[in-house]
TORNULO-668047 format. One record per residue: residue number from 1; residue in three letters; x, y, z of N, C-alpha, C in turn. Coordinates in Angstrom, 1 decimal, always signed. Each point is the difference from the previous one (the first is absolute). Layout:
BEGIN
atom nr = NUM | rest = ALA | n_xx = X | n_yy = Y | n_zz = Z | ca_xx = X | ca_yy = Y | ca_zz = Z | c_xx = X | c_yy = Y | c_zz = Z;
...
REM end
This chain:
BEGIN
atom nr = 1 | rest = MET | n_xx = +272.8 | n_yy = -4.4 | n_zz = +37.9 | ca_xx = -0.8 | ca_yy = +0.5 | ca_zz = +1.1 | c_xx = -1.5 | c_yy = -0.3 | c_zz = -0.2;
atom nr = 2 | rest = PRO | n_xx = -0.4 | n_yy = -1.1 | n_zz = +0.4 | ca_xx = -1.4 | ca_yy = -0.4 | ca_zz = -0.2 | c_xx = -0.9 | c_yy = +0.8 | c_zz = +0.8;
atom nr = 3 | rest = SER | n_xx = -1.2 | n_yy = +0.4 | n_zz = -0.4 | ca_xx = -0.8 | ca_yy = +0.9 | ca_zz = +0.7 | c_xx = -1.4 | c_yy = -0.6 | c_zz = -0.1;
atom nr = 4 | rest = ALA | n_xx = -0.8 | n_yy = +0.2 | n_zz = +1.2 | ca_xx = -1.4 | ca_yy = -0.5 | ca_zz = +0.0 | c_xx = -0.9 | c_yy = +1.1 | c_zz = -0.5;
atom nr = 5 | rest = SER | n_xx = +0.5 | n_yy = +1.2 | n_zz = -0.3 | ca_xx = -0.9 | ca_yy = +1.1 | ca_zz = -0.6 | c_xx = -0.2 | c_yy = -0.3 | c_zz = -1.4;
atom nr = 6 | rest = THR | n_xx = -1.1 | n_yy = +0.7 | n_zz = -0.4 | ca_xx = -0.3 | ca_yy = -0.1 | ca_zz = -1.5 | c_xx = +1.0 | c_yy = +0.8 | c_zz = -0.8;
atom nr = 7 | rest = SER | n_xx = +0.0 | n_yy = -0.3 | n_zz = -1.3 | ca_xx = +0.9 | ca_yy = +0.7 | ca_zz = -0.8 | c_xx = -0.7 | c_yy = +1.0 | c_zz = -0.8;
atom nr = 8 | rest = ARG | n_xx = +0.8 | n_yy = +0.9 | n_zz = -0.6 | ca_xx = -0.5 | ca_yy = +1.1 | ca_zz = -0.8 | c_xx = +0.6 | c_yy = -0.1 | c_zz = -1.4;
atom nr = 9 | rest = ARG | n_xx = -0.7 | n_yy = +0.3 | n_zz = -1.0 | ca_xx = +0.5 | ca_yy = +0.2 | ca_zz = -1.3 | c_xx = +0.5 | c_yy = +1.5 | c_zz = -0.3;
atom nr = 10 | rest = LYS | n_xx = +1.1 | n_yy = +0.1 | n_zz = -0.7 | ca_xx = +0.5 | ca_yy = +1.3 | ca_zz = -0.3 | c_xx = +0.7 | c_yy = -0.1 | c_zz = -1.3;
atom nr = 11 | rest = VAL | n_xx = -0.4 | n_yy = +0.8 | n_zz = -1.0 | ca_xx = +0.5 | ca_yy = +0.0 | ca_zz = -1.3 | c_xx = +1.2 | c_yy = +1.0 | c_zz = +0.1;
atom nr = 12 | rest = ILE | n_xx = +1.2 | n_yy = -0.5 | n_zz = -0.4 | ca_xx = +1.2 | ca_yy = +0.8 | ca_zz = -0.1 | c_xx = +0.5 | c_yy = +0.1 | c_zz = -1.4;
atom nr = 13 | rest = ASP | n_xx = +0.7 | n_yy = +1.1 | n_zz = -0.3 | ca_xx = +0.7 | ca_yy = +0.1 | ca_zz = -1.3 | c_xx = +1.4 | c_yy = -0.3 | c_zz = +0.2;
atom nr = 14 | rest = ILE | n_xx = +0.5 | n_yy = -1.0 | n_zz = -0.8 | ca_xx = +1.4 | ca_yy = -0.4 | ca_zz = +0.0 | c_xx = +0.7 | c_yy = +0.4 | c_zz = -1.4;
atom nr = 15 | rest = PRO | n_xx = +1.0 | n_yy = +0.7 | n_zz = +0.0 | ca_xx = +0.6 | ca_yy = +0.4 | ca_zz = -1.3 | c_xx = +0.3 | c_yy = -1.3 | c_zz = -0.7;
atom nr = 16 | rest = GLU | n_xx = -0.1 | n_yy = +0.0 | n_zz = -1.4 | ca_xx = +0.1 | ca_yy = -1.2 | ca_zz = -0.8 | c_xx = +1.3 | c_yy = -0.7 | c_zz = +0.2;
atom nr = 17 | rest = ASP | n_xx = +1.2 | n_yy = +0.8 | n_zz = +0.0 | ca_xx = +1.3 | ca_yy = -0.8 | ca_zz = +0.1 | c_xx = +0.1 | c_yy = -0.7 | c_zz = +1.4;
atom nr = 18 | rest = ILE | n_xx = -0.5 | n_yy = +0.7 | n_zz = +1.1 | ca_xx = +0.1 | ca_yy = -0.7 | ca_zz = +1.2 | c_xx = -0.9 | c_yy = -1.1 | c_zz = +0.1;
atom nr = 19 | rest = PHE | n_xx = -1.1 | n_yy = +0.0 | n_zz = -0.6 | ca_xx = -1.0 | ca_yy = -1.1 | ca_zz = -0.1 | c_xx = +0.7 | c_yy = -1.1 | c_zz = -0.7;
atom nr = 20 | rest = ARG | n_xx = +0.7 | n_yy = +0.2 | n_zz = -1.1 | ca_xx = +0.7 | ca_yy = -1.0 | ca_zz = -0.8 | c_xx = +1.1 | c_yy = -0.7 | c_zz = +0.8;
atom nr = 21 | rest = TYR | n_xx = +0.8 | n_yy = +0.8 | n_zz = +0.6 | ca_xx = +1.2 | ca_yy = -0.6 | ca_zz = +0.9 | c_xx = -0.5 | c_yy = -0.8 | c_zz = +1.1;
atom nr = 22 | rest = LEU | n_xx = -1.0 | n_yy = +0.6 | n_zz = +0.8 | ca_xx = -0.6 | ca_yy = -0.7 | ca_zz = +1.1 | c_xx = -0.6 | c_yy = -1.4 | c_zz = -0.5;
atom nr = 23 | rest = SER | n_xx = -0.7 | n_yy = +0.1 | n_zz = -1.1 | ca_xx = -0.7 | ca_yy = -1.2 | ca_zz = -0.6 | c_xx = +1.1 | c_yy = -1.1 | c_zz = -0.2;
atom nr = 24 | rest = VAL | n_xx = +1.1 | n_yy = +0.4 | n_zz = -0.6 | ca_xx = +1.1 | ca_yy = -1.0 | ca_zz = -0.2 | c_xx = +0.5 | c_yy = -0.5 | c_zz = +1.3;
atom nr = 25 | rest = LYS | n_xx = +0.3 | n_yy = +0.8 | n_zz = +1.0 | ca_xx = +0.5 | ca_yy = -0.3 | ca_zz = +1.3 | c_xx = -0.9 | c_yy = -1.0 | c_zz = +0.6;
atom nr = 26 | rest = VAL | n_xx = -1.3 | n_yy = +0.3 | n_zz = +0.1 | ca_xx = -0.9 | ca_yy = -0.9 | ca_zz = +0.7 | c_xx = -0.3 | c_yy = -1.3 | c_zz = -0.6;
atom nr = 27 | rest = ALA | n_xx = +0.2 | n_yy = +0.0 | n_zz = -1.4 | ca_xx = -0.1 | ca_yy = -1.2 | ca_zz = -0.8 | c_xx = +1.2 | c_yy = -1.0 | c_zz = +0.4;
atom nr = 28 | rest = MET | n_xx = +1.2 | n_yy = +0.6 | n_zz = +0.1 | ca_xx = +1.1 | ca_yy = -0.7 | ca_zz = +0.4 | c_xx = -0.1 | c_yy = -0.7 | c_zz = +1.4;
atom nr = 29 | rest = GLN | n_xx = -0.8 | n_yy = +0.7 | n_zz = +0.8 | ca_xx = -0.2 | ca_yy = -0.4 | ca_zz = +1.4 | c_xx = -1.2 | c_yy = -1.1 | c_zz = +0.1;
atom nr = 30 | rest = GLY | n_xx = -0.7 | n_yy = -0.1 | n_zz = -1.1 | ca_xx = -1.1 | ca_yy = -0.9 | ca_zz = +0.0 | c_xx = -1.3 | c_yy = +0.5 | c_zz = +0.6;
atom nr = 31 | rest = THR | n_xx = -0.2 | n_yy = +1.3 | n_zz = +0.0 | ca_xx = -1.1 | ca_yy = +0.6 | ca_zz = +0.6 | c_xx = -0.7 | c_yy = +1.0 | c_zz = -1.0;
atom nr = 32 | rest = ASN | n_xx = -0.9 | n_yy = +0.8 | n_zz = +0.4 | ca_xx = -0.5 | ca_yy = +1.0 | ca_zz = -0.9 | c_xx = +0.1 | c_yy = +1.4 | c_zz = +0.6;
atom nr = 33 | rest = LEU | n_xx = -0.1 | n_yy = +1.0 | n_zz = -0.8 | ca_xx = +0.2 | ca_yy = +1.3 | ca_zz = +0.4 | c_xx = -0.8 | c_yy = +0.5 | c_zz = +1.1;
atom nr = 34 | rest = LYS | n_xx = -1.4 | n_yy = -0.3 | n_zz = +0.0 | ca_xx = -0.9 | ca_yy = +0.4 | ca_zz = +1.0 | c_xx = +0.5 | c_yy = -0.6 | c_zz = +1.4;
atom nr = 35 | rest = LYS | n_xx = +0.3 | n_yy = -1.3 | n_zz = +0.1 | ca_xx = +0.5 | ca_yy = -0.5 | ca_zz = +1.3 | c_xx = +1.3 | c_yy = +0.7 | c_zz = +0.4;
atom nr = 36 | rest = TYR | n_xx = +0.8 | n_yy = +0.2 | n_zz = -0.9 | ca_xx = +1.3 | ca_yy = +0.6 | ca_zz = +0.2 | c_xx = -0.1 | c_yy = +1.4 | c_zz = +0.7;
atom nr = 37 | rest = ILE | n_xx = -0.9 | n_yy = +0.9 | n_zz = -0.6 | ca_xx = -0.3 | ca_yy = +1.3 | ca_zz = +0.4 | c_xx = -0.7 | c_yy = +0.0 | c_zz = +1.4;
atom nr = 38 | rest = GLU | n_xx = -0.9 | n_yy = -1.0 | n_zz = +0.2 | ca_xx = -0.7 | ca_yy = -0.1 | ca_zz = +1.2 | c_xx = +1.0 | c_yy = -0.4 | c_zz = +1.2;
atom nr = 39 | rest = GLY | n_xx = +0.9 | n_yy = -0.9 | n_zz = -0.4 | ca_xx = +1.1 | ca_yy = -0.3 | ca_zz = +0.9 | c_xx = +0.9 | c_yy = +1.1 | c_zz = +0.4;
atom nr = 40 | rest = LEU | n_xx = +0.4 | n_yy = +0.9 | n_zz = -0.9 | ca_xx = +0.8 | ca_yy = +1.1 | ca_zz = +0.2 | c_xx = -0.7 | c_yy = +0.9 | c_zz = +1.0;
atom nr = 41 | rest = LEU | n_xx = -1.3 | n_yy = +0.3 | n_zz = -0.3 | ca_xx = -0.8 | ca_yy = +0.9 | ca_zz = +0.9 | c_xx = -0.2 | c_yy = -0.6 | c_zz = +1.4;
atom nr = 42 | rest = ALA | n_xx = -0.2 | n_yy = -1.3 | n_zz = +0.1 | ca_xx = -0.1 | ca_yy = -0.6 | ca_zz = +1.3 | c_xx = +1.3 | c_yy = +0.1 | c_zz = +0.8;
atom nr = 43 | rest = LYS | n_xx = +1.0 | n_yy = -0.3 | n_zz = -0.8 | ca_xx = +1.5 | ca_yy = +0.1 | ca_zz = +0.7 | c_xx = +0.3 | c_yy = +1.4 | c_zz = +0.5;
atom nr = 44 | rest = ASP | n_xx = -0.5 | n_yy = +1.0 | n_zz = -0.8 | ca_xx = +0.2 | ca_yy = +1.3 | ca_zz = +0.4 | c_xx = -0.7 | c_yy = +0.5 | c_zz = +1.3;
atom nr = 45 | rest = VAL | n_xx = -1.3 | n_yy = -0.6 | n_zz = +0.1 | ca_xx = -0.8 | ca_yy = +0.3 | ca_zz = +1.2 | c_xx = +0.6 | c_yy = -0.8 | c_zz = +1.2;
atom nr = 46 | rest = GLU | n_xx = +0.5 | n_yy = -1.2 | n_zz = -0.2 | ca_xx = +0.6 | ca_yy = -0.7 | ca_zz = +1.1 | c_xx = +1.2 | c_yy = +0.7 | c_zz = +0.5;
atom nr = 47 | rest = ASP | n_xx = +0.8 | n_yy = +0.5 | n_zz = -0.9 | ca_xx = +1.2 | ca_yy = +0.9 | ca_zz = +0.4 | c_xx = -0.3 | c_yy = +1.1 | c_zz = +0.8;
atom nr = 48 | rest = MET | n_xx = -1.1 | n_yy = +0.8 | n_zz = -0.4 | ca_xx = -0.5 | ca_yy = +1.2 | ca_zz = +0.6 | c_xx = -0.5 | c_yy = -0.4 | c_zz = +1.5;
atom nr = 49 | rest = VAL | n_xx = -0.7 | n_yy = -1.0 | n_zz = +0.1 | ca_xx = -0.7 | ca_yy = -0.4 | ca_zz = +1.2 | c_xx = +1.0 | c_yy = -0.6 | c_zz = +1.0;
atom nr = 50 | rest = ALA | n_xx = +1.1 | n_yy = -0.7 | n_zz = -0.5 | ca_xx = +1.0 | ca_yy = -0.7 | ca_zz = +0.8 | c_xx = +0.8 | c_yy = +1.1 | c_zz = +0.8;
atom nr = 51 | rest = GLY | n_xx = +0.1 | n_yy = +1.2 | n_zz = -0.5 | ca_xx = +0.7 | ca_yy = +1.0 | ca_zz = +0.7 | c_xx = -0.8 | c_yy = +0.9 | c_zz = +0.9;
atom nr = 52 | rest = MET | n_xx = -1.3 | n_yy = -0.4 | n_zz = +0.2 | ca_xx = -1.0 | ca_yy = +0.9 | ca_zz = +0.7 | c_xx = -0.4 | c_yy = -0.6 | c_zz = +1.2;
atom nr = 53 | rest = ASP | n_xx = -0.1 | n_yy = +0.6 | n_zz = +1.1 | ca_xx = -0.6 | ca_yy = -0.6 | ca_zz = +1.2 | c_xx = -1.6 | c_yy = +0.5 | c_zz = +0.0;
atom nr = 54 | rest = ASN | n_xx = -0.8 | n_yy = -0.6 | n_zz = +0.8 | ca_xx = -1.4 | ca_yy = +0.3 | ca_zz = +0.1 | c_xx = -0.3 | c_yy = +1.5 | c_zz = +0.1;
atom nr = 55 | rest = ASN | n_xx = +0.8 | n_yy = +0.8 | n_zz = +0.7 | ca_xx = -0.2 | ca_yy = +1.4 | ca_zz = +0.2 | c_xx = +0.2 | c_yy = +0.8 | c_zz = -1.2;
atom nr = 56 | rest = GLU | n_xx = +1.2 | n_yy = -0.4 | n_zz = -0.7 | ca_xx = +0.2 | ca_yy = +0.6 | ca_zz = -1.3 | c_xx = -1.1 | c_yy = -0.3 | c_zz = -1.0;
atom nr = 57 | rest = ALA | n_xx = -0.3 | n_yy = -1.2 | n_zz = -0.1 | ca_xx = -1.1 | ca_yy = -0.4 | ca_zz = -1.0 | c_xx = -1.3 | c_yy = +0.8 | c_zz = +0.4;
atom nr = 58 | rest = TYR | n_xx = -0.4 | n_yy = +0.1 | n_zz = +1.2 | ca_xx = -1.2 | ca_yy = +0.7 | ca_zz = +0.3 | c_xx = +0.1 | c_yy = +1.6 | c_zz = -0.3;
atom nr = 59 | rest = GLN | n_xx = +1.2 | n_yy = +0.5 | n_zz = +0.3 | ca_xx = +0.2 | ca_yy = +1.4 | ca_zz = -0.3 | c_xx = -0.1 | c_yy = +0.1 | c_zz = -1.6;
atom nr = 60 | rest = TRP | n_xx = +0.6 | n_yy = -0.8 | n_zz = -0.7 | ca_xx = +0.0 | ca_yy = +0.1 | ca_zz = -1.5 | c_xx = -1.5 | c_yy = -0.1 | c_zz = -0.6;
atom nr = 61 | rest = LEU | n_xx = -0.6 | n_yy = -1.1 | n_zz = +0.7 | ca_xx = -1.5 | ca_yy = -0.1 | ca_zz = -0.5 | c_xx = -0.9 | c_yy = +1.2 | c_zz = +0.3;
atom nr = 62 | rest = SER | n_xx = +0.2 | n_yy = +0.5 | n_zz = +1.2 | ca_xx = -0.7 | ca_yy = +1.2 | ca_zz = +0.5 | c_xx = +0.2 | c_yy = +1.1 | c_zz = -0.9;
atom nr = 63 | rest = ARG | n_xx = +1.2 | n_yy = +0.3 | n_zz = -0.4 | ca_xx = +0.3 | ca_yy = +1.1 | ca_zz = -0.9 | c_xx = -0.5 | c_yy = -0.2 | c_zz = -1.4;
atom nr = 64 | rest = ASN | n_xx = +0.2 | n_yy = -1.3 | n_zz = -0.6 | ca_xx = -0.3 | ca_yy = -0.2 | ca_zz = -1.4 | c_xx = -1.4 | c_yy = -0.7 | c_zz = -0.3;
atom nr = 65 | rest = GLU | n_xx = -0.5 | n_yy = -0.7 | n_zz = +1.0 | ca_xx = -1.3 | ca_yy = -0.7 | ca_zz = -0.2 | c_xx = -0.9 | c_yy = +0.2 | c_zz = +1.2;
atom nr = 66 | rest = PRO | n_xx = -0.5 | n_yy = +1.3 | n_zz = +0.2 | ca_xx = -0.6 | ca_yy = +0.4 | ca_zz = +1.3 | c_xx = -1.5 | c_yy = -0.6 | c_zz = +0.1;
atom nr = 67 | rest = ASP | n_xx = -0.4 | n_yy = -0.8 | n_zz = -0.8 | ca_xx = -1.4 | ca_yy = -0.5 | ca_zz = +0.0 | c_xx = -0.3 | c_yy = -0.6 | c_zz = +1.4;
atom nr = 68 | rest = GLY | n_xx = +1.0 | n_yy = -0.6 | n_zz = +0.7 | ca_xx = -0.3 | ca_yy = -0.6 | ca_zz = +1.2 | c_xx = -0.3 | c_yy = +1.0 | c_zz = +1.1;
atom nr = 69 | rest = HIS | n_xx = +0.1 | n_yy = +1.2 | n_zz = -0.2 | ca_xx = -0.3 | ca_yy = +1.1 | ca_zz = +1.0 | c_xx = -1.4 | c_yy = +0.5 | c_zz = +0.0;
atom nr = 70 | rest = VAL | n_xx = -0.8 | n_yy = -0.5 | n_zz = -1.0 | ca_xx = -1.3 | ca_yy = +0.4 | ca_zz = -0.1 | c_xx = -0.9 | c_yy = -1.1 | c_zz = +0.5;
atom nr = 71 | rest = ARG | n_xx = -0.8 | n_yy = +0.4 | n_zz = +1.1 | ca_xx = -0.9 | ca_yy = -1.0 | ca_zz = +0.7 | c_xx = -1.1 | c_yy = -0.5 | c_zz = -1.0;
atom nr = 72 | rest = ALA | n_xx = -0.2 | n_yy = -1.3 | n_zz = +0.1 | ca_xx = -1.1 | ca_yy = -0.5 | ca_zz = -0.8 | c_xx = -1.4 | c_yy = +0.4 | c_zz = +0.5;
atom nr = 73 | rest = GLY | n_xx = -0.9 | n_yy = +0.2 | n_zz = -1.0 | ca_xx = -1.3 | ca_yy = +0.4 | ca_zz = +0.5 | c_xx = -0.8 | c_yy = -1.2 | c_zz = +0.4;
atom nr = 74 | rest = GLU | n_xx = -1.2 | n_yy = +0.2 | n_zz = +0.5 | ca_xx = -0.8 | ca_yy = -1.1 | ca_zz = +0.4 | c_xx = -0.3 | c_yy = -1.0 | c_zz = -1.1;
atom nr = 75 | rest = LYS | n_xx = -0.4 | n_yy = +0.4 | n_zz = -1.1 | ca_xx = -0.3 | ca_yy = -0.8 | ca_zz = -1.2 | c_xx = +1.2 | c_yy = -0.8 | c_zz = -0.3;
atom nr = 76 | rest = GLU | n_xx = +1.2 | n_yy = +0.6 | n_zz = -0.1 | ca_xx = +1.2 | ca_yy = -0.7 | ca_zz = -0.4 | c_xx = +0.4 | c_yy = -1.1 | c_zz = +1.0;
atom nr = 77 | rest = LYS | n_xx = -0.2 | n_yy = +0.4 | n_zz = +1.3 | ca_xx = +0.3 | ca_yy = -0.9 | ca_zz = +1.1 | c_xx = -0.9 | c_yy = -1.2 | c_zz = -0.1;
atom nr = 78 | rest = ARG | n_xx = -1.4 | n_yy = +0.2 | n_zz = -0.3 | ca_xx = -1.0 | ca_yy = -1.1 | ca_zz = -0.1 | c_xx = +0.4 | c_yy = -0.9 | c_zz = -1.1;
atom nr = 79 | rest = ASP | n_xx = +0.3 | n_yy = +0.7 | n_zz = -1.1 | ca_xx = +0.3 | ca_yy = -0.9 | ca_zz = -1.3 | c_xx = +1.2 | c_yy = -0.8 | c_zz = +0.4;
atom nr = 80 | rest = PHE | n_xx = +1.0 | n_yy = +0.5 | n_zz = +0.6 | ca_xx = +1.2 | ca_yy = -0.7 | ca_zz = +0.3 | c_xx = -0.2 | c_yy = -1.2 | c_zz = +0.9;
atom nr = 81 | rest = GLU | n_xx = -0.8 | n_yy = +0.3 | n_zz = +1.0 | ca_xx = -0.4 | ca_yy = -1.0 | ca_zz = +1.0 | c_xx = -0.8 | c_yy = -1.1 | c_zz = -0.7;
atom nr = 82 | rest = ASN | n_xx = -0.9 | n_yy = +0.3 | n_zz = -0.8 | ca_xx = -0.7 | ca_yy = -0.9 | ca_zz = -0.8 | c_xx = +0.8 | c_yy = -0.9 | c_zz = -0.9;
atom nr = 83 | rest = TRP | n_xx = +1.0 | n_yy = +0.7 | n_zz = -0.5 | ca_xx = +1.0 | ca_yy = -0.8 | ca_zz = -1.0 | c_xx = +0.8 | c_yy = -0.9 | c_zz = +0.9;
atom nr = 84 | rest = LEU | n_xx = +0.4 | n_yy = +0.3 | n_zz = +1.2 | ca_xx = +0.8 | ca_yy = -0.9 | ca_zz = +0.9 | c_xx = -1.0 | c_yy = -1.1 | c_zz = +0.6;
atom nr = 85 | rest = GLY | n_xx = -1.3 | n_yy = +0.2 | n_zz = +0.0 | ca_xx = -0.9 | ca_yy = -0.9 | ca_zz = +0.5 | c_xx = -0.3 | c_yy = +0.2 | c_zz = +1.6;
atom nr = 86 | rest = ILE | n_xx = +0.3 | n_yy = +1.4 | n_zz = +0.4 | ca_xx = -0.2 | ca_yy = +0.3 | ca_zz = +1.3 | c_xx = -1.4 | c_yy = +0.5 | c_zz = +0.3;
atom nr = 87 | rest = GLU | n_xx = -0.7 | n_yy = -0.5 | n_zz = +1.0 | ca_xx = -1.4 | ca_yy = +0.5 | ca_zz = +0.2 | c_xx = +0.1 | c_yy = +0.9 | c_zz = +1.3;
atom nr = 88 | rest = ARG | n_xx = -0.6 | n_yy = +1.1 | n_zz = -0.2 | ca_xx = -0.1 | ca_yy = +1.1 | ca_zz = +1.1 | c_xx = -1.1 | c_yy = -0.5 | c_zz = +1.0;
atom nr = 89 | rest = LYS | n_xx = +0.3 | n_yy = +0.4 | n_zz = +1.3 | ca_xx = -1.0 | ca_yy = -0.5 | ca_zz = +1.0 | c_xx = -0.8 | c_yy = +1.2 | c_zz = +0.4;
REM end
């Protein structure tokens, strides 16, 4: 699931035995553990989104990520327009 958005780093703790088994598995597949875990996470999101229509996605985002319900202030709006290269008249 390629994405145009920026990525985020997150440190996770993996139990030693799971780390060892997964390392062997991904080595046999010719990849590395980081790419394998990123692929698993991307597949999980694809599966979640595939079963959702736009209304369900909006409802979920509204409940769990309500940032979109807060109006931008004038400074934030100006900064965003500048970032987009839009000139106000």
